[in-house]
Biotite code that builds the C-alpha atoms (Angstrom):
import biotite.structure as struc

atoms = struc.array([
    struc.Atom([-0.425, -10.773, -16.640], chain_id="A", res_id=1, res_name="UNK", atom_name="CA", element="C"),
    struc.Atom([-2.532, -11.140, -20.184], chain_id="A", res_id=2, res_name="UNK", atom_name="CA", element="C"),
    struc.Atom([-3.251, -14.878, -18.824], chain_id="A", res_id=3, res_name="UNK", atom_name="CA", element="C"),
    struc.Atom([-4.445, -13.698, -15.583], chain_id="A", res_id=4, res_name="UNK", atom_name="CA", element="C"),
    struc.Atom([-6.263, -11.052, -17.202], chain_id="A", res_id=5, res_name="UNK", atom_name="CA", element="C"),
    struc.Atom([-8.091, -13.661, -19.228], chain_id="A", res_id=6, res_name="UNK", atom_name="CA", element="C"),
    struc.Atom([-8.880, -15.859, -16.418], chain_id="A", res_id=7, res_name="UNK", atom_name="CA", element="C"),
    struc.Atom([-10.351, -12.612, -14.525], chain_id="A", res_id=8, res_name="UNK", atom_name="CA", element="C"),
    struc.Atom([-12.673, -12.576, -17.433], chain_id="A", res_id=9, res_name="UNK", atom_name="CA", element="C"),
    struc.Atom([-13.735, -16.150, -17.276], chain_id="A", res_id=10, res_name="UNK", atom_name="CA", element="C"),
    struc.Atom([-13.924, -15.738, -13.502], chain_id="A", res_id=11, res_name="UNK", atom_name="CA", element="C"),
    struc.Atom([-11.308, -18.424, -13.003], chain_id="A", res_id=12, res_name="UNK", atom_name="CA", element="C"),
    struc.Atom([-8.432, -18.535, -10.198], chain_id="A", res_id=13, res_name="UNK", atom_name="CA", element="C"),
    struc.Atom([-5.303, -20.219, -9.932], chain_id="A", res_id=14, res_name="UNK", atom_name="CA", element="C"),
    struc.Atom([-5.312, -22.269, -6.932], chain_id="A", res_id=15, res_name="UNK", atom_name="CA", element="C"),
    struc.Atom([-1.848, -22.278, -4.684], chain_id="A", res_id=16, res_name="UNK", atom_name="CA", element="C"),
    struc.Atom([-1.060, -25.768, -2.974], chain_id="A", res_id=17, res_name="UNK", atom_name="CA", element="C"),
    struc.Atom([-1.405, -25.093, 0.701], chain_id="A", res_id=18, res_name="UNK", atom_name="CA", element="C"),
    struc.Atom([-2.552, -21.426, 0.468], chain_id="A", res_id=19, res_name="UNK", atom_name="CA", element="C"),
    struc.Atom([-5.949, -22.461, -1.166], chain_id="A", res_id=20, res_name="UNK", atom_name="CA", element="C"),
    struc.Atom([-6.864, -24.339, 1.694], chain_id="A", res_id=21, res_name="UNK", atom_name="CA", element="C"),
    struc.Atom([-6.354, -21.358, 4.538], chain_id="A", res_id=22, res_name="UNK", atom_name="CA", element="C"),
    struc.Atom([-9.004, -19.758, 5.837], chain_id="A", res_id=23, res_name="UNK", atom_name="CA", element="C"),
    struc.Atom([-9.385, -16.289, 6.973], chain_id="A", res_id=24, res_name="UNK", atom_name="CA", element="C"),
    struc.Atom([-9.592, -15.794, 10.959], chain_id="A", res_id=25, res_name="UNK", atom_name="CA", element="C"),
    struc.Atom([-13.249, -15.014, 11.680], chain_id="A", res_id=26, res_name="UNK", atom_name="CA", element="C"),
    struc.Atom([-11.801, -12.152, 14.399], chain_id="A", res_id=27, res_name="UNK", atom_name="CA", element="C"),
    struc.Atom([-8.996, -9.737, 13.844], chain_id="A", res_id=28, res_name="UNK", atom_name="CA", element="C"),
    struc.Atom([-7.139, -7.862, 16.439], chain_id="A", res_id=29, res_name="UNK", atom_name="CA", element="C"),
    struc.Atom([-4.241, -5.867, 16.979], chain_id="A", res_id=30, res_name="UNK", atom_name="CA", element="C"),
    struc.Atom([-1.690, -9.021, 16.944], chain_id="A", res_id=31, res_name="UNK", atom_name="CA", element="C"),
    struc.Atom([-2.895, -10.679, 13.994], chain_id="A", res_id=32, res_name="UNK", atom_name="CA", element="C"),
    struc.Atom([-2.719, -7.186, 11.955], chain_id="A", res_id=33, res_name="UNK", atom_name="CA", element="C"),
    struc.Atom([1.093, -6.823, 13.280], chain_id="A", res_id=34, res_name="UNK", atom_name="CA", element="C"),
    struc.Atom([1.925, -10.223, 12.324], chain_id="A", res_id=35, res_name="UNK", atom_name="CA", element="C"),
    struc.Atom([0.612, -9.636, 8.865], chain_id="A", res_id=36, res_name="UNK", atom_name="CA", element="C"),
    struc.Atom([2.209, -6.184, 8.751], chain_id="A", res_id=37, res_name="UNK", atom_name="CA", element="C"),
    struc.Atom([5.580, -7.838, 9.625], chain_id="A", res_id=38, res_name="UNK", atom_name="CA", element="C"),
    struc.Atom([5.091, -10.694, 7.311], chain_id="A", res_id=39, res_name="UNK", atom_name="CA", element="C"),
    struc.Atom([4.282, -8.189, 4.288], chain_id="A", res_id=40, res_name="UNK", atom_name="CA", element="C"),
    struc.Atom([6.860, -5.875, 4.838], chain_id="A", res_id=41, res_name="UNK", atom_name="CA", element="C"),
    struc.Atom([9.782, -8.727, 5.003], chain_id="A", res_id=42, res_name="UNK", atom_name="CA", element="C"),
    struc.Atom([8.539, -10.470, 2.016], chain_id="A", res_id=43, res_name="UNK", atom_name="CA", element="C"),
    struc.Atom([7.266, -7.752, -0.277], chain_id="A", res_id=44, res_name="UNK", atom_name="CA", element="C"),
    struc.Atom([9.734, -6.702, -3.178], chain_id="A", res_id=45, res_name="UNK", atom_name="CA", element="C"),
    struc.Atom([8.713, -2.740, -2.519], chain_id="A", res_id=46, res_name="UNK", atom_name="CA", element="C"),
    struc.Atom([8.368, -2.544, 1.433], chain_id="A", res_id=47, res_name="UNK", atom_name="CA", element="C"),
    struc.Atom([11.524, -4.710, 2.353], chain_id="A", res_id=48, res_name="UNK", atom_name="CA", element="C"),
    struc.Atom([14.135, -2.502, 0.710], chain_id="A", res_id=49, res_name="UNK", atom_name="CA", element="C"),
    struc.Atom([12.463, 0.791, 2.159], chain_id="A", res_id=50, res_name="UNK", atom_name="CA", element="C"),
    struc.Atom([12.646, -1.182, 5.559], chain_id="A", res_id=51, res_name="UNK", atom_name="CA", element="C"),
    struc.Atom([15.801, -2.121, 5.692], chain_id="A", res_id=52, res_name="UNK", atom_name="CA", element="C"),
    struc.Atom([16.906, 1.472, 4.865], chain_id="A", res_id=53, res_name="UNK", atom_name="CA", element="C"),
    struc.Atom([14.820, 2.527, 7.732], chain_id="A", res_id=54, res_name="UNK", atom_name="CA", element="C"),
    struc.Atom([16.397, -0.037, 10.095], chain_id="A", res_id=55, res_name="UNK", atom_name="CA", element="C"),
    struc.Atom([19.743, 0.985, 8.843], chain_id="A", res_id=56, res_name="UNK", atom_name="CA", element="C"),
    struc.Atom([19.126, 4.464, 9.956], chain_id="A", res_id=57, res_name="UNK", atom_name="CA", element="C"),
    struc.Atom([17.499, 3.478, 13.159], chain_id="A", res_id=58, res_name="UNK", atom_name="CA", element="C"),
    struc.Atom([20.672, 1.820, 13.644], chain_id="A", res_id=59, res_name="UNK", atom_name="CA", element="C"),
    struc.Atom([23.080, 4.398, 13.173], chain_id="A", res_id=60, res_name="UNK", atom_name="CA", element="C"),
    struc.Atom([21.183, 6.872, 15.039], chain_id="A", res_id=61, res_name="UNK", atom_name="CA", element="C"),
    struc.Atom([23.245, 8.024, 18.088], chain_id="A", res_id=62, res_name="UNK", atom_name="CA", element="C"),
    struc.Atom([20.404, 8.094, 20.620], chain_id="A", res_id=63, res_name="UNK", atom_name="CA", element="C"),
    struc.Atom([17.536, 5.916, 21.352], chain_id="A", res_id=64, res_name="UNK", atom_name="CA", element="C"),
    struc.Atom([15.277, 8.272, 20.541], chain_id="A", res_id=65, res_name="UNK", atom_name="CA", element="C"),
    struc.Atom([16.122, 9.425, 17.204], chain_id="A", res_id=66, res_name="UNK", atom_name="CA", element="C"),
    struc.Atom([16.113, 6.086, 16.582], chain_id="A", res_id=67, res_name="UNK", atom_name="CA", element="C"),
    struc.Atom([12.272, 5.375, 17.673], chain_id="A", res_id=68, res_name="UNK", atom_name="CA", element="C"),
    struc.Atom([11.799, 9.098, 16.056], chain_id="A", res_id=69, res_name="UNK", atom_name="CA", element="C"),
    struc.Atom([13.138, 7.236, 12.578], chain_id="A", res_id=70, res_name="UNK", atom_name="CA", element="C"),
    struc.Atom([10.784, 4.295, 13.081], chain_id="A", res_id=71, res_name="UNK", atom_name="CA", element="C"),
    struc.Atom([7.919, 6.066, 13.927], chain_id="A", res_id=72, res_name="UNK", atom_name="CA", element="C"),
    struc.Atom([8.479, 8.258, 10.825], chain_id="A", res_id=73, res_name="UNK", atom_name="CA", element="C"),
    struc.Atom([8.749, 5.186, 8.559], chain_id="A", res_id=74, res_name="UNK", atom_name="CA", element="C"),
    struc.Atom([5.748, 3.487, 10.431], chain_id="A", res_id=75, res_name="UNK", atom_name="CA", element="C"),
    struc.Atom([3.549, 6.573, 9.788], chain_id="A", res_id=76, res_name="UNK", atom_name="CA", element="C"),
    struc.Atom([4.554, 6.934, 6.180], chain_id="A", res_id=77, res_name="UNK", atom_name="CA", element="C"),
    struc.Atom([3.606, 3.330, 5.155], chain_id="A", res_id=78, res_name="UNK", atom_name="CA", element="C"),
    struc.Atom([0.539, 3.201, 7.066], chain_id="A", res_id=79, res_name="UNK", atom_name="CA", element="C"),
    struc.Atom([-1.216, 6.976, 6.875], chain_id="A", res_id=80, res_name="UNK", atom_name="CA", element="C"),
    struc.Atom([-2.215, 6.265, 3.458], chain_id="A", res_id=81, res_name="UNK", atom_name="CA", element="C"),
    struc.Atom([-3.771, 2.866, 4.615], chain_id="A", res_id=82, res_name="UNK", atom_name="CA", element="C"),
    struc.Atom([-5.644, 4.401, 7.240], chain_id="A", res_id=83, res_name="UNK", atom_name="CA", element="C"),
    struc.Atom([-6.853, 7.289, 4.472], chain_id="A", res_id=84, res_name="UNK", atom_name="CA", element="C"),
    struc.Atom([-8.074, 4.591, 2.300], chain_id="A", res_id=85, res_name="UNK", atom_name="CA", element="C"),
    struc.Atom([-9.815, 2.245, 5.279], chain_id="A", res_id=86, res_name="UNK", atom_name="CA", element="C"),
    struc.Atom([-11.576, 5.823, 5.776], chain_id="A", res_id=87, res_name="UNK", atom_name="CA", element="C"),
    struc.Atom([-12.761, 6.136, 2.623], chain_id="A", res_id=88, res_name="UNK", atom_name="CA", element="C"),
    struc.Atom([-13.682, 2.160, 2.550], chain_id="A", res_id=89, res_name="UNK", atom_name="CA", element="C"),
    struc.Atom([-15.567, 2.552, 5.582], chain_id="A", res_id=90, res_name="UNK", atom_name="CA", element="C"),
    struc.Atom([-17.484, 5.831, 4.647], chain_id="A", res_id=91, res_name="UNK", atom_name="CA", element="C"),
    struc.Atom([-19.092, 4.524, 1.299], chain_id="A", res_id=92, res_name="UNK", atom_name="CA", element="C"),
    struc.Atom([-16.479, 3.116, -0.700], chain_id="A", res_id=93, res_name="UNK", atom_name="CA", element="C"),
    struc.Atom([-17.535, -0.408, 0.457], chain_id="A", res_id=94, res_name="UNK", atom_name="CA", element="C"),
    struc.Atom([-21.068, -0.302, -0.885], chain_id="A", res_id=95, res_name="UNK", atom_name="CA", element="C"),
    struc.Atom([-20.274, 1.097, -4.073], chain_id="A", res_id=96, res_name="UNK", atom_name="CA", element="C"),
    struc.Atom([-17.717, -1.853, -4.369], chain_id="A", res_id=97, res_name="UNK", atom_name="CA", element="C"),
    struc.Atom([-20.006, -4.407, -3.197], chain_id="A", res_id=98, res_name="UNK", atom_name="CA", element="C"),
    struc.Atom([-22.348, -2.930, -6.071], chain_id="A", res_id=99, res_name="UNK", atom_name="CA", element="C"),
    struc.Atom([-19.707, -3.406, -8.772], chain_id="A", res_id=100, res_name="UNK", atom_name="CA", element="C"),
    struc.Atom([-19.552, -6.807, -7.794], chain_id="A", res_id=101, res_name="UNK", atom_name="CA", element="C"),
    struc.Atom([-22.954, -7.735, -8.471], chain_id="A", res_id=102, res_name="UNK", atom_name="CA", element="C"),
    struc.Atom([-23.591, -5.968, -11.756], chain_id="A", res_id=103, res_name="UNK", atom_name="CA", element="C"),
    struc.Atom([-22.876, -7.955, -15.082], chain_id="A", res_id=104, res_name="UNK", atom_name="CA", element="C"),
    struc.Atom([-22.498, -6.824, -18.806], chain_id="A", res_id=105, res_name="UNK", atom_name="CA", element="C"),
    struc.Atom([-23.069, -8.805, -21.702], chain_id="A", res_id=106, res_name="UNK", atom_name="CA", element="C"),
    struc.Atom([-20.184, -9.698, -24.223], chain_id="A", res_id=107, res_name="UNK", atom_name="CA", element="C"),
    struc.Atom([-21.799, -11.522, -27.001], chain_id="A", res_id=108, res_name="UNK", atom_name="CA", element="C"),
    struc.Atom([-23.345, -14.509, -25.813], chain_id="A", res_id=109, res_name="UNK", atom_name="CA", element="C"),
    struc.Atom([-21.109, -14.006, -22.376], chain_id="A", res_id=110, res_name="UNK", atom_name="CA", element="C"),
    struc.Atom([-22.324, -12.726, -19.262], chain_id="A", res_id=111, res_name="UNK", atom_name="CA", element="C"),
    struc.Atom([-19.677, -11.070, -17.129], chain_id="A", res_id=112, res_name="UNK", atom_name="CA", element="C"),
    struc.Atom([-19.063, -9.528, -13.896], chain_id="A", res_id=113, res_name="UNK", atom_name="CA", element="C"),
    struc.Atom([-18.372, -6.253, -14.277], chain_id="A", res_id=114, res_name="UNK", atom_name="CA", element="C"),
    struc.Atom([-15.712, -6.389, -11.708], chain_id="A", res_id=115, res_name="UNK", atom_name="CA", element="C"),
    struc.Atom([-14.252, -9.204, -13.545], chain_id="A", res_id=116, res_name="UNK", atom_name="CA", element="C"),
    struc.Atom([-14.173, -7.176, -16.437], chain_id="A", res_id=117, res_name="UNK", atom_name="CA", element="C"),
    struc.Atom([-12.705, -4.030, -15.269], chain_id="A", res_id=118, res_name="UNK", atom_name="CA", element="C"),
    struc.Atom([-9.893, -6.633, -13.639], chain_id="A", res_id=119, res_name="UNK", atom_name="CA", element="C"),
    struc.Atom([-9.455, -8.143, -17.590], chain_id="A", res_id=120, res_name="UNK", atom_name="CA", element="C"),
    struc.Atom([-9.059, -4.914, -19.100], chain_id="A", res_id=121, res_name="UNK", atom_name="CA", element="C"),
    struc.Atom([-6.433, -3.830, -16.249], chain_id="A", res_id=122, res_name="UNK", atom_name="CA", element="C"),
    struc.Atom([-4.374, -6.900, -16.323], chain_id="A", res_id=123, res_name="UNK", atom_name="CA", element="C"),
    struc.Atom([-3.863, -7.578, -19.995], chain_id="A", res_id=124, res_name="UNK", atom_name="CA", element="C"),
    struc.Atom([-3.983, -3.913, -20.988], chain_id="A", res_id=125, res_name="UNK", atom_name="CA", element="C"),
    struc.Atom([-0.895, -3.845, -18.521], chain_id="A", res_id=126, res_name="UNK", atom_name="CA", element="C"),
    struc.Atom([0.509, -6.874, -19.761], chain_id="A", res_id=127, res_name="UNK", atom_name="CA", element="C"),
    struc.Atom([0.462, -5.750, -23.598], chain_id="A", res_id=128, res_name="UNK", atom_name="CA", element="C"),
    struc.Atom([2.073, -2.203, -22.493], chain_id="A", res_id=129, res_name="UNK", atom_name="CA", element="C"),
    struc.Atom([5.030, -4.336, -20.684], chain_id="A", res_id=130, res_name="UNK", atom_name="CA", element="C"),
    struc.Atom([5.047, -7.027, -23.290], chain_id="A", res_id=131, res_name="UNK", atom_name="CA", element="C"),
    struc.Atom([5.643, -4.102, -26.257], chain_id="A", res_id=132, res_name="UNK", atom_name="CA", element="C"),
    struc.Atom([8.463, -2.514, -24.233], chain_id="A", res_id=133, res_name="UNK", atom_name="CA", element="C"),
    struc.Atom([9.949, -5.384, -23.135], chain_id="A", res_id=134, res_name="UNK", atom_name="CA", element="C"),
    struc.Atom([10.343, -6.336, -27.069], chain_id="A", res_id=135, res_name="UNK", atom_name="CA", element="C"),
    struc.Atom([11.197, -2.702, -28.160], chain_id="A", res_id=136, res_name="UNK", atom_name="CA", element="C"),
    struc.Atom([13.944, -2.835, -25.548], chain_id="A", res_id=137, res_name="UNK", atom_name="CA", element="C"),
    struc.Atom([12.164, 0.123, -23.717], chain_id="A", res_id=138, res_name="UNK", atom_name="CA", element="C"),
    struc.Atom([11.638, -1.663, -20.430], chain_id="A", res_id=139, res_name="UNK", atom_name="CA", element="C"),
    struc.Atom([14.505, 0.241, -18.525], chain_id="A", res_id=140, res_name="UNK", atom_name="CA", element="C"),
    struc.Atom([14.956, 3.502, -16.996], chain_id="A", res_id=141, res_name="UNK", atom_name="CA", element="C"),
    struc.Atom([15.906, 6.619, -19.885], chain_id="A", res_id=142, res_name="UNK", atom_name="CA", element="C"),
    struc.Atom([17.774, 9.633, -18.995], chain_id="A", res_id=143, res_name="UNK", atom_name="CA", element="C"),
    struc.Atom([14.090, 11.591, -18.920], chain_id="A", res_id=144, res_name="UNK", atom_name="CA", element="C"),
    struc.Atom([13.087, 9.367, -15.997], chain_id="A", res_id=145, res_name="UNK", atom_name="CA", element="C"),
    struc.Atom([16.565, 10.226, -14.248], chain_id="A", res_id=146, res_name="UNK", atom_name="CA", element="C"),
    struc.Atom([16.117, 13.973, -15.068], chain_id="A", res_id=147, res_name="UNK", atom_name="CA", element="C"),
    struc.Atom([12.514, 13.522, -13.364], chain_id="A", res_id=148, res_name="UNK", atom_name="CA", element="C"),
    struc.Atom([13.919, 11.731, -10.340], chain_id="A", res_id=149, res_name="UNK", atom_name="CA", element="C"),
    struc.Atom([16.583, 14.767, -9.642], chain_id="A", res_id=150, res_name="UNK", atom_name="CA", element="C"),
    struc.Atom([14.061, 17.308, -10.070], chain_id="A", res_id=151, res_name="UNK", atom_name="CA", element="C"),
    struc.Atom([11.623, 15.301, -7.598], chain_id="A", res_id=152, res_name="UNK", atom_name="CA", element="C"),
    struc.Atom([14.794, 15.527, -5.118], chain_id="A", res_id=153, res_name="UNK", atom_name="CA", element="C"),
    struc.Atom([15.272, 19.160, -5.735], chain_id="A", res_id=154, res_name="UNK", atom_name="CA", element="C"),
    struc.Atom([12.093, 20.291, -4.818], chain_id="A", res_id=155, res_name="UNK", atom_name="CA", element="C"),
    struc.Atom([11.520, 17.884, -1.912], chain_id="A", res_id=156, res_name="UNK", atom_name="CA", element="C"),
    struc.Atom([15.038, 19.482, -0.270], chain_id="A", res_id=157, res_name="UNK", atom_name="CA", element="C"),
    struc.Atom([13.707, 22.766, -1.278], chain_id="A", res_id=158, res_name="UNK", atom_name="CA", element="C"),
    struc.Atom([10.369, 22.588, 0.851], chain_id="A", res_id=159, res_name="UNK", atom_name="CA", element="C"),
    struc.Atom([12.003, 20.149, 3.659], chain_id="A", res_id=160, res_name="UNK", atom_name="CA", element="C"),
    struc.Atom([14.857, 22.932, 4.079], chain_id="A", res_id=161, res_name="UNK", atom_name="CA", element="C"),
    struc.Atom([13.306, 25.886, 5.414], chain_id="A", res_id=162, res_name="UNK", atom_name="CA", element="C"),
    struc.Atom([11.486, 23.299, 8.025], chain_id="A", res_id=163, res_name="UNK", atom_name="CA", element="C"),
    struc.Atom([14.993, 21.986, 9.006], chain_id="A", res_id=164, res_name="UNK", atom_name="CA", element="C"),
    struc.Atom([15.642, 25.583, 10.120], chain_id="A", res_id=165, res_name="UNK", atom_name="CA", element="C"),
    struc.Atom([13.269, 25.922, 12.343], chain_id="A", res_id=166, res_name="UNK", atom_name="CA", element="C"),
    struc.Atom([14.557, 25.178, 15.885], chain_id="A", res_id=167, res_name="UNK", atom_name="CA", element="C"),
    struc.Atom([13.749, 21.670, 17.323], chain_id="A", res_id=168, res_name="UNK", atom_name="CA", element="C"),
    struc.Atom([11.821, 21.223, 14.301], chain_id="A", res_id=169, res_name="UNK", atom_name="CA", element="C"),
    struc.Atom([12.552, 17.323, 14.262], chain_id="A", res_id=170, res_name="UNK", atom_name="CA", element="C"),
    struc.Atom([11.357, 17.049, 17.945], chain_id="A", res_id=171, res_name="UNK", atom_name="CA", element="C"),
    struc.Atom([7.943, 19.068, 17.022], chain_id="A", res_id=172, res_name="UNK", atom_name="CA", element="C"),
    struc.Atom([7.357, 17.014, 13.942], chain_id="A", res_id=173, res_name="UNK", atom_name="CA", element="C"),
    struc.Atom([8.281, 13.446, 16.078], chain_id="A", res_id=174, res_name="UNK", atom_name="CA", element="C"),
    struc.Atom([5.357, 14.673, 18.753], chain_id="A", res_id=175, res_name="UNK", atom_name="CA", element="C"),
    struc.Atom([2.789, 15.935, 16.144], chain_id="A", res_id=176, res_name="UNK", atom_name="CA", element="C"),
    struc.Atom([3.566, 12.225, 14.579], chain_id="A", res_id=177, res_name="UNK", atom_name="CA", element="C"),
    struc.Atom([3.196, 10.475, 17.835], chain_id="A", res_id=178, res_name="UNK", atom_name="CA", element="C"),
    struc.Atom([-0.076, 12.279, 18.731], chain_id="A", res_id=179, res_name="UNK", atom_name="CA", element="C"),
    struc.Atom([-1.590, 11.407, 15.059], chain_id="A", res_id=180, res_name="UNK", atom_name="CA", element="C"),
    struc.Atom([-0.537, 7.918, 15.810], chain_id="A", res_id=181, res_name="UNK", atom_name="CA", element="C"),
    struc.Atom([-1.987, 7.875, 19.348], chain_id="A", res_id=182, res_name="UNK", atom_name="CA", element="C"),
    struc.Atom([-5.394, 9.372, 17.800], chain_id="A", res_id=183, res_name="UNK", atom_name="CA", element="C"),
    struc.Atom([-5.777, 6.626, 15.388], chain_id="A", res_id=184, res_name="UNK", atom_name="CA", element="C"),
    struc.Atom([-4.931, 3.685, 18.015], chain_id="A", res_id=185, res_name="UNK", atom_name="CA", element="C"),
    struc.Atom([-7.295, 5.193, 20.307], chain_id="A", res_id=186, res_name="UNK", atom_name="CA", element="C"),
    struc.Atom([-9.759, 5.496, 17.067], chain_id="A", res_id=187, res_name="UNK", atom_name="CA", element="C"),
    struc.Atom([-8.914, 1.543, 16.068], chain_id="A", res_id=188, res_name="UNK", atom_name="CA", element="C"),
    struc.Atom([-9.459, 0.384, 19.369], chain_id="A", res_id=189, res_name="UNK", atom_name="CA", element="C"),
    struc.Atom([-13.135, 2.163, 20.074], chain_id="A", res_id=190, res_name="UNK", atom_name="CA", element="C"),
    struc.Atom([-14.308, 0.824, 16.737], chain_id="A", res_id=191, res_name="UNK", atom_name="CA", element="C"),
    struc.Atom([-13.387, -2.777, 17.585], chain_id="A", res_id=192, res_name="UNK", atom_name="CA", element="C"),
    struc.Atom([-14.830, -2.194, 20.861], chain_id="A", res_id=193, res_name="UNK", atom_name="CA", element="C"),
    struc.Atom([-18.072, -1.331, 19.000], chain_id="A", res_id=194, res_name="UNK", atom_name="CA", element="C"),
    struc.Atom([-17.851, -4.538, 16.852], chain_id="A", res_id=195, res_name="UNK", atom_name="CA", element="C"),
    struc.Atom([-17.370, -6.836, 19.816], chain_id="A", res_id=196, res_name="UNK", atom_name="CA", element="C"),
    struc.Atom([-20.491, -5.661, 21.403], chain_id="A", res_id=197, res_name="UNK", atom_name="CA", element="C"),
])
């Protein structure tokens, strides 16, 4: 990470064979986005275990409707934060980020893009922290982290238990999720139609 941070400062990139020559598609549609999501989900070290857990829960569900509900809840949990991020990005964050890429700062005789300097700070800082933790044998989950995890689970159970006592709460929640998902799909289709015109 430290090396990547230094490379960011000097605006250098690592060229990966075969991948560096790939061109991004000019038109993105639902199918290409879906394939990207499938590949990311299966290959990502953070998404893949959760995905297989959700698939196991869906496979163990007694009915097809419950299996679909598990899949829908998993999809909503993974995708909804991305919808919110894209909404903020579309509403003005994109212009701010483009402006950030054009700004430069002076480091002695070196003129550096502000975005590259921020990347340098993040990567190098994270790399140094991980290096120090690894060298001092503290890069592991301690008792305090386990206690925090147990406390977090306790509060989730405390919040979710009253909801589970509501009659047909799973079905109500499923209908709400399906409604929100349909709304976002319609919104995405309308935006796609506007861009194609």
